[in-house]
C-alpha positions, 0 to 999 in steps of 0.5 A, spaced: 372 587 571 376 586 576 377 579 579 376 582 586 370 585 583 367 578 580 369 575 587 365 579 590 359 579 585 360 571 586 359 572 594 353 576 593 350 572 590 351 566 594 349 570 599 342 572 597 341 564 594 342 561 601 338 567 605 332 565 601 333 558 601 327 555 605 326 548 607 323 543 603 316 541 605 316 534 608 312 528 605 307 526 610 310 520 615 317 523 612 323 524 618 325 531 619 332 533 617 337 535 622 340 541 622 347 538 620 343 535 614 340 541 612 346 545 613 351 541 608 345 541 603 345 548 602 353 548 603 353 543 597 348 547 593 352 553 594 359 549 591 355 546 586 353 554 584 359 557 585 363 551 581 357 552 575 359 560 575 367 561 575 369 554 573 375 550 575 380 553 573 386 554 577 383 549 582 387 543 583 386 535 583 388 535 591 383 542 593 377 539 588 378 532 591 379 533 599 372 537 598 369 532 594 370 528 600 368 533 605 361 533 602 361 525 600 362 525 608 356 529 609 359 535 611 362 531 618 370 529 616 375 534 619 377 540 615 383 539 611 382 542 604 388 547 603 387 552 598 394 553 595 393 558 589 389 564 588 383 562 585 383 556 590 383 562 596 378 566 593 373 560 592 375 558 600 373 565 602 366 566 598 364 559 600 366 561 608 361 567 606 356 563 603 356 558 609 356 564 614 350 567 611 346 560 611 346 560 618 353 556 619 359 558 623 365 560 620 368 553 621 363 549 618 367 549 611 373 544 611 378 549 609 384 548 613 391 547 612 395 543 617 402 541 614 
């Protein structure tokens, strides 16, 4: 299977997963989650699924660490995850599509090269 075909298949999988995501039932007395929290939870799940499916081959330590810092912030820090390899760029593109399919803007993911 061609590399772009695998990427397209993973992007389609993530899109279908996120499109079918429903809000969890709230326990009596619990506070409803904010939209930013819901977006981050959906994005975090898509990221986890993508890594489980494709692995981390070709993904640099800095790319993974910066992305983890974004998730740890509740998806609130300014994007500074710069894809430098073909594998990082493919994953970043898939995550942008997955995020948009989850109802977020294409600017939600943390991918940006500022240097």
